PyMOL Python script that loads the backbone (N, CA, C, O; Angstrom):
from pymol import cmd

cmd.read_pdbstr("""\
ATOM      1  N   MET A   1       9.545  27.699 -12.868  1.00  0.00           N
ATOM      2  CA  MET A   1      11.354  27.658 -13.049  1.00  0.00           C
ATOM      3  C   MET A   1      11.063  27.859 -15.162  1.00  0.00           C
ATOM      4  O   MET A   1      10.489  27.125 -15.965  1.00  0.00           O
ATOM      5  N   ASN A   2      11.846  29.288 -15.338  1.00  0.00           N
ATOM      6  CA  ASN A   2      11.715  29.615 -16.390  1.00  0.00           C
ATOM      7  C   ASN A   2      13.086  29.056 -16.998  1.00  0.00           C
ATOM      8  O   ASN A   2      14.058  29.629 -16.505  1.00  0.00           O
ATOM      9  N   VAL A   3      13.478  27.856 -18.165  1.00  0.00           N
ATOM     10  CA  VAL A   3      14.429  27.145 -18.350  1.00  0.00           C
ATOM     11  C   VAL A   3      15.431  28.009 -18.944  1.00  0.00           C
ATOM     12  O   VAL A   3      16.654  28.030 -18.806  1.00  0.00           O
ATOM     13  N   LEU A   4      14.700  28.664 -19.582  1.00  0.00           N
ATOM     14  CA  LEU A   4      16.121  30.120 -19.904  1.00  0.00           C
ATOM     15  C   LEU A   4      16.798  30.916 -18.775  1.00  0.00           C
ATOM     16  O   LEU A   4      17.967  31.275 -18.910  1.00  0.00           O
ATOM     17  N   SER A   5      16.097  31.201 -17.669  1.00  0.00           N
ATOM     18  CA  SER A   5      16.753  32.195 -16.683  1.00  0.00           C
ATOM     19  C   SER A   5      17.704  31.090 -15.640  1.00  0.00           C
ATOM     20  O   SER A   5      18.489  31.442 -14.760  1.00  0.00           O
ATOM     21  N   ALA A   6      17.335  29.584 -16.074  1.00  0.00           N
ATOM     22  CA  ALA A   6      17.982  28.374 -15.371  1.00  0.00           C
ATOM     23  C   ALA A   6      19.431  28.663 -15.790  1.00  0.00           C
ATOM     24  O   ALA A   6      20.476  28.875 -15.175  1.00  0.00           O
ATOM     25  N   VAL A   7      19.017  28.576 -17.294  1.00  0.00           N
ATOM     26  CA  VAL A   7      20.533  28.194 -17.900  1.00  0.00           C
ATOM     27  C   VAL A   7      21.457  29.224 -18.004  1.00  0.00           C
ATOM     28  O   VAL A   7      22.676  29.090 -18.109  1.00  0.00           O
ATOM     29  N   ASN A   8      20.606  30.619 -17.960  1.00  0.00           N
ATOM     30  CA  ASN A   8      21.556  31.825 -17.717  1.00  0.00           C
ATOM     31  C   ASN A   8      22.489  31.892 -16.423  1.00  0.00           C
ATOM     32  O   ASN A   8      23.610  32.396 -16.358  1.00  0.00           O
ATOM     33  N   ILE A   9      21.707  31.218 -15.328  1.00  0.00           N
ATOM     34  CA  ILE A   9      22.212  31.159 -14.433  1.00  0.00           C
ATOM     35  C   ILE A   9      23.516  30.259 -14.077  1.00  0.00           C
ATOM     36  O   ILE A   9      24.459  30.673 -13.402  1.00  0.00           O
ATOM     37  N   LEU A  10      23.422  29.049 -14.601  1.00  0.00           N
ATOM     38  CA  LEU A  10      24.394  28.002 -14.746  1.00  0.00           C
ATOM     39  C   LEU A  10      25.575  28.648 -15.352  1.00  0.00           C
ATOM     40  O   LEU A  10      26.684  28.544 -14.827  1.00  0.00           O
ATOM     41  N   THR A  11      25.333  29.444 -16.658  1.00  0.00           N
ATOM     42  CA  THR A  11      26.158  29.782 -17.110  1.00  0.00           C
ATOM     43  C   THR A  11      27.053  31.420 -17.122  1.00  0.00           C
ATOM     44  O   THR A  11      28.012  32.011 -17.619  1.00  0.00           O
ATOM     45  N   SER A  12      26.075  31.539 -16.313  1.00  0.00           N
ATOM     46  CA  SER A  12      26.904  33.201 -15.841  1.00  0.00           C
ATOM     47  C   SER A  12      28.136  33.162 -14.565  1.00  0.00           C
ATOM     48  O   SER A  12      29.057  33.960 -14.397  1.00  0.00           O
ATOM     49  N   GLN A  13      27.703  31.662 -13.574  1.00  0.00           N
ATOM     50  CA  GLN A  13      28.848  31.715 -13.130  1.00  0.00           C
ATOM     51  C   GLN A  13      30.174  31.166 -13.267  1.00  0.00           C
ATOM     52  O   GLN A  13      31.248  31.372 -12.701  1.00  0.00           O
ATOM     53  N   GLY A  14      29.755  30.367 -14.233  1.00  0.00           N
ATOM     54  CA  GLY A  14      31.353  30.381 -15.259  1.00  0.00           C
ATOM     55  C   GLY A  14      31.425  28.686 -15.066  1.00  0.00           C
ATOM     56  O   GLY A  14      32.317  28.159 -15.731  1.00  0.00           O
ATOM     57  N   GLN A  15      30.580  27.759 -14.221  1.00  0.00           N
ATOM     58  CA  GLN A  15      30.935  26.080 -13.921  1.00  0.00           C
ATOM     59  C   GLN A  15      30.795  25.736 -15.003  1.00  0.00           C
ATOM     60  O   GLN A  15      31.473  24.736 -15.239  1.00  0.00           O
ATOM     61  N   PHE A  16      29.936  26.256 -16.236  1.00  0.00           N
ATOM     62  CA  PHE A  16      29.109  25.228 -17.046  1.00  0.00           C
ATOM     63  C   PHE A  16      28.993  26.222 -18.309  1.00  0.00           C
ATOM     64  O   PHE A  16      28.626  27.395 -18.244  1.00  0.00           O
ATOM     65  N   ASP A  17      29.444  25.402 -19.674  1.00  0.00           N
ATOM     66  CA  ASP A  17      29.077  26.387 -20.495  1.00  0.00           C
ATOM     67  C   ASP A  17      27.411  25.948 -20.993  1.00  0.00           C
ATOM     68  O   ASP A  17      26.551  25.413 -20.293  1.00  0.00           O
ATOM     69  N   ARG A  18      27.316  26.375 -22.417  1.00  0.00           N
ATOM     70  CA  ARG A  18      25.936  26.516 -22.723  1.00  0.00           C
ATOM     71  C   ARG A  18      25.013  24.994 -22.571  1.00  0.00           C
ATOM     72  O   ARG A  18      23.930  24.726 -22.050  1.00  0.00           O
ATOM     73  N   GLN A  19      26.120  24.130 -23.360  1.00  0.00           N
ATOM     74  CA  GLN A  19      25.382  22.778 -23.695  1.00  0.00           C
ATOM     75  C   GLN A  19      24.990  22.271 -22.151  1.00  0.00           C
ATOM     76  O   GLN A  19      23.885  21.849 -21.808  1.00  0.00           O
ATOM     77  N   GLN A  20      26.010  22.398 -21.424  1.00  0.00           N
ATOM     78  CA  GLN A  20      26.141  21.477 -20.337  1.00  0.00           C
ATOM     79  C   GLN A  20      24.692  22.230 -19.167  1.00  0.00           C
ATOM     80  O   GLN A  20      24.019  21.602 -18.349  1.00  0.00           O
ATOM     81  N   ALA A  21      24.621  23.548 -19.470  1.00  0.00           N
ATOM     82  CA  ALA A  21      23.616  24.133 -18.574  1.00  0.00           C
ATOM     83  C   ALA A  21      22.443  23.793 -19.097  1.00  0.00           C
ATOM     84  O   ALA A  21      21.536  23.554 -18.299  1.00  0.00           O
ATOM     85  N   GLU A  22      22.170  23.688 -20.560  1.00  0.00           N
ATOM     86  CA  GLU A  22      20.929  23.257 -21.361  1.00  0.00           C
ATOM     87  C   GLU A  22      20.412  21.683 -20.346  1.00  0.00           C
ATOM     88  O   GLU A  22      19.450  21.508 -19.598  1.00  0.00           O
ATOM     89  N   ALA A  23      21.725  20.616 -20.823  1.00  0.00           N
ATOM     90  CA  ALA A  23      21.227  19.462 -20.139  1.00  0.00           C
ATOM     91  C   ALA A  23      21.067  18.906 -18.810  1.00  0.00           C
ATOM     92  O   ALA A  23      20.587  17.811 -18.519  1.00  0.00           O
ATOM     93  N   THR A  24      21.543  19.824 -18.020  1.00  0.00           N
ATOM     94  CA  THR A  24      21.530  19.882 -16.485  1.00  0.00           C
ATOM     95  C   THR A  24      20.084  20.313 -16.677  1.00  0.00           C
ATOM     96  O   THR A  24      19.266  19.446 -16.370  1.00  0.00           O
ATOM     97  N   VAL A  25      19.653  21.331 -17.067  1.00  0.00           N
ATOM     98  CA  VAL A  25      18.546  21.802 -16.975  1.00  0.00           C
ATOM     99  C   VAL A  25      17.230  20.691 -16.856  1.00  0.00           C
ATOM    100  O   VAL A  25      16.424  20.408 -15.970  1.00  0.00           O
ATOM    101  N   LYS A  26      17.488  20.227 -18.278  1.00  0.00           N
ATOM    102  CA  LYS A  26      16.579  19.156 -18.945  1.00  0.00           C
ATOM    103  C   LYS A  26      16.244  17.820 -17.944  1.00  0.00           C
ATOM    104  O   LYS A  26      15.246  17.158 -17.660  1.00  0.00           O
ATOM    105  N   ALA A  27      17.655  17.826 -17.592  1.00  0.00           N
ATOM    106  CA  ALA A  27      17.603  16.410 -16.773  1.00  0.00           C
ATOM    107  C   ALA A  27      16.771  17.119 -15.046  1.00  0.00           C
ATOM    108  O   ALA A  27      16.000  16.472 -14.338  1.00  0.00           O
ATOM    109  N   MET A  28      17.112  18.137 -14.859  1.00  0.00           N
ATOM    110  CA  MET A  28      16.127  18.180 -13.608  1.00  0.00           C
ATOM    111  C   MET A  28      14.745  18.533 -13.758  1.00  0.00           C
ATOM    112  O   MET A  28      13.927  18.098 -12.947  1.00  0.00           O
ATOM    113  N   ILE A  29      14.330  19.412 -14.881  1.00  0.00           N
ATOM    114  CA  ILE A  29      12.834  18.932 -15.297  1.00  0.00           C
ATOM    115  C   ILE A  29      12.066  17.437 -15.287  1.00  0.00           C
ATOM    116  O   ILE A  29      11.033  16.976 -14.802  1.00  0.00           O
ATOM    117  N   GLU A  30      13.096  16.989 -16.044  1.00  0.00           N
ATOM    118  CA  GLU A  30      12.594  15.467 -15.975  1.00  0.00           C
ATOM    119  C   GLU A  30      12.330  14.704 -14.775  1.00  0.00           C
ATOM    120  O   GLU A  30      11.494  13.840 -14.510  1.00  0.00           O
ATOM    121  N   LEU A  31      13.278  15.259 -14.109  1.00  0.00           N
ATOM    122  CA  LEU A  31      13.534  14.538 -12.696  1.00  0.00           C
ATOM    123  C   LEU A  31      11.951  15.353 -11.831  1.00  0.00           C
ATOM    124  O   LEU A  31      11.065  14.777 -11.200  1.00  0.00           O
ATOM    125  N   LEU A  32      12.053  16.330 -12.033  1.00  0.00           N
ATOM    126  CA  LEU A  32      11.084  17.459 -10.993  1.00  0.00           C
ATOM    127  C   LEU A  32       9.343  16.496 -11.833  1.00  0.00           C
ATOM    128  O   LEU A  32       8.377  16.025 -11.233  1.00  0.00           O
ATOM    129  N   ASP A  33       9.599  16.550 -13.201  1.00  0.00           N
ATOM    130  CA  ASP A  33       8.108  15.535 -13.837  1.00  0.00           C
ATOM    131  C   ASP A  33       7.887  14.557 -13.021  1.00  0.00           C
ATOM    132  O   ASP A  33       6.819  14.479 -12.413  1.00  0.00           O
ATOM    133  N   LYS A  34       8.952  13.585 -12.870  1.00  0.00           N
ATOM    134  CA  LYS A  34       8.790  12.160 -12.338  1.00  0.00           C
ATOM    135  C   LYS A  34       8.486  12.478 -10.643  1.00  0.00           C
ATOM    136  O   LYS A  34       7.738  11.701 -10.048  1.00  0.00           O
ATOM    137  N   THR A  35       8.922  13.311 -10.120  1.00  0.00           N
ATOM    138  CA  THR A  35       8.549  13.198  -8.696  1.00  0.00           C
ATOM    139  C   THR A  35       7.086  13.667  -8.208  1.00  0.00           C
ATOM    140  O   THR A  35       6.436  14.662  -8.526  1.00  0.00           O
ATOM    141  N   ALA A  36       6.833  12.754  -7.449  1.00  0.00           N
ATOM    142  CA  ALA A  36       5.340  12.762  -7.078  1.00  0.00           C
ATOM    143  C   ALA A  36       4.814  14.380  -6.109  1.00  0.00           C
ATOM    144  O   ALA A  36       5.472  15.103  -5.361  1.00  0.00           O
ATOM    145  N   SER A  37       3.917  14.426  -6.392  1.00  0.00           N
ATOM    146  CA  SER A  37       3.482  16.094  -5.672  1.00  0.00           C
ATOM    147  C   SER A  37       2.767  15.445  -4.556  1.00  0.00           C
ATOM    148  O   SER A  37       2.483  14.249  -4.495  1.00  0.00           O
ATOM    149  N   SER A  38       2.490  16.403  -3.633  1.00  0.00           N
ATOM    150  CA  SER A  38       1.865  16.138  -2.428  1.00  0.00           C
ATOM    151  C   SER A  38       0.552  15.919  -2.599  1.00  0.00           C
ATOM    152  O   SER A  38       0.095  14.937  -2.014  1.00  0.00           O
ATOM    153  N   ASP A  39      -0.353  16.734  -3.405  1.00  0.00           N
ATOM    154  CA  ASP A  39      -1.251  15.923  -4.162  1.00  0.00           C
ATOM    155  C   ASP A  39      -1.383  13.871  -4.553  1.00  0.00           C
ATOM    156  O   ASP A  39      -2.156  13.056  -4.049  1.00  0.00           O
ATOM    157  N   ASP A  40      -0.589  13.716  -5.320  1.00  0.00           N
ATOM    158  CA  ASP A  40      -0.001  12.514  -5.363  1.00  0.00           C
ATOM    159  C   ASP A  40      -0.365  12.001  -4.398  1.00  0.00           C
ATOM    160  O   ASP A  40      -1.301  11.206  -4.319  1.00  0.00           O
ATOM    161  N   LEU A  41       0.556  12.514  -3.234  1.00  0.00           N
ATOM    162  CA  LEU A  41       1.176  11.602  -1.901  1.00  0.00           C
ATOM    163  C   LEU A  41      -0.537  11.783  -1.108  1.00  0.00           C
ATOM    164  O   LEU A  41      -0.705  10.902  -0.264  1.00  0.00           O
ATOM    165  N   ALA A  42      -1.236  12.336  -1.193  1.00  0.00           N
ATOM    166  CA  ALA A  42      -2.058  12.694  -0.671  1.00  0.00           C
ATOM    167  C   ALA A  42      -3.609  11.592  -0.953  1.00  0.00           C
ATOM    168  O   ALA A  42      -4.592  11.084  -0.415  1.00  0.00           O
ATOM    169  N   LEU A  43      -2.979  11.729  -2.003  1.00  0.00           N
ATOM    170  CA  LEU A  43      -4.475  10.686  -3.328  1.00  0.00           C
ATOM    171  C   LEU A  43      -4.359   9.160  -2.940  1.00  0.00           C
ATOM    172  O   LEU A  43      -5.315   8.446  -2.637  1.00  0.00           O
ATOM    173  N   GLN A  44      -2.656   8.665  -3.013  1.00  0.00           N
ATOM    174  CA  GLN A  44      -2.516   7.778  -2.750  1.00  0.00           C
ATOM    175  C   GLN A  44      -2.248   7.361  -1.031  1.00  0.00           C
ATOM    176  O   GLN A  44      -2.091   6.191  -0.684  1.00  0.00           O
ATOM    177  N   LYS A  45      -2.231   8.308  -0.239  1.00  0.00           N
ATOM    178  CA  LYS A  45      -2.360   7.799   1.076  1.00  0.00           C
ATOM    179  C   LYS A  45      -3.721   7.642   1.531  1.00  0.00           C
ATOM    180  O   LYS A  45      -3.843   6.946   2.539  1.00  0.00           O
ATOM    181  N   ALA A  46      -5.157   8.300   0.845  1.00  0.00           N
ATOM    182  CA  ALA A  46      -6.613   7.905   1.217  1.00  0.00           C
ATOM    183  C   ALA A  46      -6.756   6.493   0.757  1.00  0.00           C
ATOM    184  O   ALA A  46      -7.372   5.648   1.407  1.00  0.00           O
ATOM    185  N   GLU A  47      -6.012   6.206  -0.684  1.00  0.00           N
ATOM    186  CA  GLU A  47      -6.571   4.847  -1.021  1.00  0.00           C
ATOM    187  C   GLU A  47      -5.361   3.662  -0.628  1.00  0.00           C
ATOM    188  O   GLU A  47      -5.365   2.462  -0.903  1.00  0.00           O
ATOM    189  N   THR A  48      -4.744   4.146  -0.180  1.00  0.00           N
ATOM    190  CA  THR A  48      -4.224   2.996   1.212  1.00  0.00           C
ATOM    191  C   THR A  48      -4.904   3.050   2.233  1.00  0.00           C
ATOM    192  O   THR A  48      -4.807   1.863   2.543  1.00  0.00           O
ATOM    193  N   ARG A  49      -5.678   3.598   3.208  1.00  0.00           N
ATOM    194  CA  ARG A  49      -6.596   3.710   3.887  1.00  0.00           C
ATOM    195  C   ARG A  49      -7.642   2.810   3.739  1.00  0.00           C
ATOM    196  O   ARG A  49      -8.057   1.934   4.498  1.00  0.00           O
ATOM    197  N   ALA A  50      -8.153   3.322   2.166  1.00  0.00           N
ATOM    198  CA  ALA A  50      -9.243   2.528   1.665  1.00  0.00           C
ATOM    199  C   ALA A  50      -9.252   1.132   2.198  1.00  0.00           C
ATOM    200  O   ALA A  50      -9.913   0.571   3.072  1.00  0.00           O
ATOM    201  N   VAL A  51      -7.997   0.634   1.125  1.00  0.00           N
ATOM    202  CA  VAL A  51      -7.166  -0.583   0.854  1.00  0.00           C
ATOM    203  C   VAL A  51      -7.451  -1.434   2.182  1.00  0.00           C
ATOM    204  O   VAL A  51      -8.127  -2.443   2.384  1.00  0.00           O
ATOM    205  N   ILE A  52      -6.722  -0.680   2.943  1.00  0.00           N
ATOM    206  CA  ILE A  52      -6.448  -1.031   4.861  1.00  0.00           C
ATOM    207  C   ILE A  52      -7.854  -1.155   5.361  1.00  0.00           C
ATOM    208  O   ILE A  52      -8.096  -2.090   6.123  1.00  0.00           O
ATOM    209  N   ALA A  53      -9.121  -0.060   4.919  1.00  0.00           N
ATOM    210  CA  ALA A  53      -9.985  -0.906   5.640  1.00  0.00           C
ATOM    211  C   ALA A  53     -10.416  -1.665   5.296  1.00  0.00           C
ATOM    212  O   ALA A  53     -11.021  -2.305   6.157  1.00  0.00           O
ATOM    213  N   GLU A  54     -10.485  -2.224   3.854  1.00  0.00           N
ATOM    214  CA  GLU A  54     -11.311  -2.872   3.412  1.00  0.00           C
ATOM    215  C   GLU A  54     -11.121  -4.318   3.680  1.00  0.00           C
ATOM    216  O   GLU A  54     -11.923  -5.235   3.857  1.00  0.00           O
ATOM    217  N   VAL A  55      -9.433  -4.238   3.649  1.00  0.00           N
ATOM    218  CA  VAL A  55      -8.883  -5.597   4.361  1.00  0.00           C
ATOM    219  C   VAL A  55      -9.315  -5.999   5.577  1.00  0.00           C
ATOM    220  O   VAL A  55      -9.463  -7.207   5.761  1.00  0.00           O
ATOM    221  N   ARG A  56      -9.654  -4.871   6.852  1.00  0.00           N
ATOM    222  CA  ARG A  56     -10.036  -5.146   8.250  1.00  0.00           C
ATOM    223  C   ARG A  56     -11.560  -5.640   8.198  1.00  0.00           C
ATOM    224  O   ARG A  56     -11.928  -6.367   9.120  1.00  0.00           O
ATOM    225  N   VAL A  57     -12.281  -5.374   7.405  1.00  0.00           N
ATOM    226  CA  VAL A  57     -13.766  -5.646   7.281  1.00  0.00           C
ATOM    227  C   VAL A  57     -13.397  -7.641   6.604  1.00  0.00           C
ATOM    228  O   VAL A  57     -13.801  -8.756   6.932  1.00  0.00           O
ATOM    229  N   SER A  58     -12.748  -7.265   5.899  1.00  0.00           N
ATOM    230  CA  SER A  58     -12.559  -8.827   5.119  1.00  0.00           C
ATOM    231  C   SER A  58     -11.928 -10.060   6.422  1.00  0.00           C
ATOM    232  O   SER A  58     -12.244 -11.223   6.674  1.00  0.00           O
ATOM    233  N   ALA A  59     -10.853  -9.040   7.058  1.00  0.00           N
ATOM    234  CA  ALA A  59     -10.804 -10.118   8.225  1.00  0.00           C
ATOM    235  C   ALA A  59     -11.823 -10.330   9.845  1.00  0.00           C
ATOM    236  O   ALA A  59     -11.957 -11.189  10.717  1.00  0.00           O
ATOM    237  N   ALA A  60     -12.216  -9.332   9.611  1.00  0.00           N
ATOM    238  CA  ALA A  60     -13.291  -9.575  10.918  1.00  0.00           C
ATOM    239  C   ALA A  60     -14.306 -10.359  10.219  1.00  0.00           C
ATOM    240  O   ALA A  60     -14.637 -11.280  10.966  1.00  0.00           O
ATOM    241  N   GLU A  61     -14.905 -10.397   9.186  1.00  0.00           N
ATOM    242  CA  GLU A  61     -16.028 -11.647   8.026  1.00  0.00           C
ATOM    243  C   GLU A  61     -15.075 -13.117   8.759  1.00  0.00           C
ATOM    244  O   GLU A  61     -15.547 -13.863   9.616  1.00  0.00           O
ATOM    245  N   LEU A  62     -14.182 -13.197   8.373  1.00  0.00           N
ATOM    246  CA  LEU A  62     -13.232 -14.110   8.163  1.00  0.00           C
ATOM    247  C   LEU A  62     -13.078 -15.355   9.797  1.00  0.00           C
ATOM    248  O   LEU A  62     -13.345 -16.535  10.028  1.00  0.00           O
ATOM    249  N   LYS A  63     -12.463 -14.103  10.615  1.00  0.00           N
ATOM    250  CA  LYS A  63     -12.853 -14.677  11.656  1.00  0.00           C
ATOM    251  C   LYS A  63     -14.162 -14.930  12.449  1.00  0.00           C
ATOM    252  O   LYS A  63     -14.235 -15.812  13.305  1.00  0.00           O
ATOM    253  N   SER A  64     -15.273 -14.049  12.095  1.00  0.00           N
ATOM    254  CA  SER A  64     -16.528 -14.705  12.440  1.00  0.00           C
ATOM    255  C   SER A  64     -16.763 -15.860  12.005  1.00  0.00           C
ATOM    256  O   SER A  64     -17.036 -16.762  12.797  1.00  0.00           O
ATOM    257  N   GLU A  65     -16.698 -16.101  10.496  1.00  0.00           N
ATOM    258  CA  GLU A  65     -16.605 -17.478  10.075  1.00  0.00           C
ATOM    259  C   GLU A  65     -15.503 -18.665  10.761  1.00  0.00           C
ATOM    260  O   GLU A  65     -15.605 -19.885  10.628  1.00  0.00           O
ATOM    261  N   LEU A  66     -14.924 -18.259  11.175  1.00  0.00           N
ATOM    262  CA  LEU A  66     -13.814 -19.432  11.753  1.00  0.00           C
ATOM    263  C   LEU A  66     -14.344 -19.898  12.924  1.00  0.00           C
ATOM    264  O   LEU A  66     -14.445 -21.094  13.200  1.00  0.00           O
ATOM    265  N   ILE A  67     -14.710 -18.921  13.672  1.00  0.00           N
ATOM    266  CA  ILE A  67     -15.609 -19.122  15.126  1.00  0.00           C
ATOM    267  C   ILE A  67     -16.665 -19.914  14.987  1.00  0.00           C
ATOM    268  O   ILE A  67     -16.949 -20.830  15.759  1.00  0.00           O
ATOM    269  N   ARG A  68     -17.330 -19.569  13.931  1.00  0.00           N
ATOM    270  CA  ARG A  68     -18.548 -20.606  13.408  1.00  0.00           C
ATOM    271  C   ARG A  68     -18.453 -22.001  13.118  1.00  0.00           C
ATOM    272  O   ARG A  68     -19.386 -22.799  13.201  1.00  0.00           O
ATOM    273  N   TRP A  69     -17.164 -22.282  12.740  1.00  0.00           N
ATOM    274  CA  TRP A  69     -16.438 -23.345  12.173  1.00  0.00           C
ATOM    275  C   TRP A  69     -15.749 -24.213  13.626  1.00  0.00           C
ATOM    276  O   TRP A  69     -16.125 -25.260  14.152  1.00  0.00           O
ATOM    277  N   VAL A  70     -15.004 -23.608  13.857  1.00  0.00           N
ATOM    278  CA  VAL A  70     -14.848 -23.927  15.204  1.00  0.00           C
ATOM    279  C   VAL A  70     -15.670 -24.287  16.420  1.00  0.00           C
ATOM    280  O   VAL A  70     -15.175 -25.085  17.216  1.00  0.00           O
ATOM    281  N   VAL A  71     -17.058 -23.709  16.690  1.00  0.00           N
ATOM    282  CA  VAL A  71     -17.799 -24.139  17.570  1.00  0.00           C
ATOM    283  C   VAL A  71     -18.591 -25.163  16.949  1.00  0.00           C
ATOM    284  O   VAL A  71     -19.264 -25.909  17.659  1.00  0.00           O
ATOM    285  N   SER A  72     -18.581 -25.305  15.430  1.00  0.00           N
ATOM    286  CA  SER A  72     -19.479 -26.245  14.877  1.00  0.00           C
ATOM    287  C   SER A  72     -18.938 -27.684  15.032  1.00  0.00           C
ATOM    288  O   SER A  72     -19.603 -28.707  15.199  1.00  0.00           O
ATOM    289  N   VAL A  73     -17.692 -27.564  14.948  1.00  0.00           N
ATOM    290  CA  VAL A  73     -16.311 -28.651  14.700  1.00  0.00           C
ATOM    291  C   VAL A  73     -16.674 -28.795  16.488  1.00  0.00           C
ATOM    292  O   VAL A  73     -17.459 -29.728  16.657  1.00  0.00           O
ATOM    293  N   GLY A  74     -16.328 -28.175  17.667  1.00  0.00           N
ATOM    294  CA  GLY A  74     -16.555 -29.106  18.768  1.00  0.00           C
ATOM    295  C   GLY A  74     -17.869 -29.613  18.806  1.00  0.00           C
ATOM    296  O   GLY A  74     -17.846 -30.835  18.955  1.00  0.00           O
ATOM    297  N   ILE A  75     -19.290 -29.031  18.710  1.00  0.00           N
ATOM    298  CA  ILE A  75     -20.291 -29.495  18.877  1.00  0.00           C
ATOM    299  C   ILE A  75     -20.257 -30.695  18.139  1.00  0.00           C
ATOM    300  O   ILE A  75     -20.186 -31.483  19.082  1.00  0.00           O
ATOM    301  N   LEU A  76     -20.256 -31.464  17.035  1.00  0.00           N
ATOM    302  CA  LEU A  76     -19.808 -32.414  16.449  1.00  0.00           C
ATOM    303  C   LEU A  76     -18.618 -33.420  17.275  1.00  0.00           C
ATOM    304  O   LEU A  76     -18.769 -34.627  17.084  1.00  0.00           O
ATOM    305  N   GLN A  77     -17.815 -33.131  17.896  1.00  0.00           N
ATOM    306  CA  GLN A  77     -16.573 -33.868  18.580  1.00  0.00           C
ATOM    307  C   GLN A  77     -17.242 -33.620  19.910  1.00  0.00           C
ATOM    308  O   GLN A  77     -16.494 -34.267  20.643  1.00  0.00           O
ATOM    309  N   PHE A  78     -18.352 -32.998  20.855  1.00  0.00           N
ATOM    310  CA  PHE A  78     -18.546 -33.324  21.982  1.00  0.00           C
ATOM    311  C   PHE A  78     -19.790 -34.585  21.443  1.00  0.00           C
ATOM    312  O   PHE A  78     -19.655 -35.616  22.102  1.00  0.00           O
ATOM    313  N   THR A  79     -20.848 -34.659  20.472  1.00  0.00           N
ATOM    314  CA  THR A  79     -21.685 -35.520  19.987  1.00  0.00           C
ATOM    315  C   THR A  79     -21.224 -36.596  20.069  1.00  0.00           C
ATOM    316  O   THR A  79     -21.660 -37.398  20.894  1.00  0.00           O
ATOM    317  N   LEU A  80     -19.844 -37.003  18.919  1.00  0.00           N
ATOM    318  CA  LEU A  80     -19.088 -37.995  18.345  1.00  0.00           C
ATOM    319  C   LEU A  80     -18.705 -38.986  19.772  1.00  0.00           C
ATOM    320  O   LEU A  80     -18.649 -40.203  19.949  1.00  0.00           O
ATOM    321  N   ILE A  81     -18.494 -37.848  20.610  1.00  0.00           N
ATOM    322  CA  ILE A  81     -17.299 -38.778  22.043  1.00  0.00           C
ATOM    323  C   ILE A  81     -18.733 -39.065  22.630  1.00  0.00           C
ATOM    324  O   ILE A  81     -18.918 -40.269  22.458  1.00  0.00           O
ATOM    325  N   SER A  82     -19.783 -38.531  23.217  1.00  0.00           N
ATOM    326  CA  SER A  82     -20.632 -38.706  24.062  1.00  0.00           C
ATOM    327  C   SER A  82     -21.446 -40.086  23.573  1.00  0.00           C
ATOM    328  O   SER A  82     -21.730 -40.980  24.370  1.00  0.00           O
ATOM    329  N   ALA A  83     -21.779 -40.131  22.152  1.00  0.00           N
ATOM    330  CA  ALA A  83     -22.263 -41.335  21.588  1.00  0.00           C
ATOM    331  C   ALA A  83     -21.473 -42.649  21.729  1.00  0.00           C
ATOM    332  O   ALA A  83     -21.964 -43.644  22.262  1.00  0.00           O
ATOM    333  N   LEU A  84     -19.914 -42.593  21.099  1.00  0.00           N
ATOM    334  CA  LEU A  84     -19.222 -43.532  21.917  1.00  0.00           C
ATOM    335  C   LEU A  84     -19.058 -44.208  23.205  1.00  0.00           C
ATOM    336  O   LEU A  84     -18.892 -45.402  23.454  1.00  0.00           O
ATOM    337  N   ILE A  85     -19.172 -42.780  24.273  1.00  0.00           N
ATOM    338  CA  ILE A  85     -19.383 -43.208  25.284  1.00  0.00           C
ATOM    339  C   ILE A  85     -20.851 -44.338  26.188  1.00  0.00           C
ATOM    340  O   ILE A  85     -21.022 -45.149  27.098  1.00  0.00           O
ATOM    341  N   LEU A  86     -21.460 -43.710  25.264  1.00  0.00           N
ATOM    342  CA  LEU A  86     -23.094 -44.359  25.632  1.00  0.00           C
ATOM    343  C   LEU A  86     -23.052 -45.570  25.147  1.00  0.00           C
ATOM    344  O   LEU A  86     -23.665 -46.435  25.772  1.00  0.00           O
ATOM    345  N   LYS A  87     -22.224 -45.997  23.747  1.00  0.00           N
ATOM    346  CA  LYS A  87     -22.095 -47.488  23.025  1.00  0.00           C
ATOM    347  C   LYS A  87     -21.157 -48.238  24.282  1.00  0.00           C
ATOM    348  O   LYS A  87     -21.705 -49.103  24.965  1.00  0.00           O
ATOM    349  N   LEU A  88     -20.062 -47.948  24.483  1.00  0.00           N
ATOM    350  CA  LEU A  88     -19.501 -48.084  25.088  1.00  0.00           C
ATOM    351  C   LEU A  88     -19.853 -48.801  26.829  1.00  0.00           C
ATOM    352  O   LEU A  88     -19.386 -49.874  27.212  1.00  0.00           O
ATOM    353  N   VAL A  89     -20.892 -47.770  27.781  1.00  0.00           N
ATOM    354  CA  VAL A  89     -21.506 -48.281  28.783  1.00  0.00           C
ATOM    355  C   VAL A  89     -22.443 -49.047  28.447  1.00  0.00           C
ATOM    356  O   VAL A  89     -22.317 -50.230  28.764  1.00  0.00           O
ATOM    357  N   GLY A  90     -23.460 -48.695  27.832  1.00  0.00           N
ATOM    358  CA  GLY A  90     -24.616 -49.499  27.607  1.00  0.00           C
ATOM    359  C   GLY A  90     -24.494 -50.157  26.564  1.00  0.00           C
ATOM    360  O   GLY A  90     -25.395 -50.914  26.202  1.00  0.00           O
TER     361      GLY A  90
END
""", "prot")
cmd.dss("prot")
cmd.show_as("cartoon", "prot")
cmd.util.cbc("prot")
cmd.orient("prot")
């Protein structure tokens, strides 16, 4: 968008004087510069999906480790209870 043509459009309708039109157009340009483009959003979406995939892998690893610990503690608990029962009986 041409800045001069935007200013001329605003001033030609009589609702803005030249200074107001220039300030309005500058504010609109700054706002548009700060607005994310579709490419920015696509890049952010891809990065977010990559992070989600990493979190899922990490969660799967933690799940398998937790299962190993639970099984190990269960075996240890069974062994200790069996030893106590044998000691009490024998």
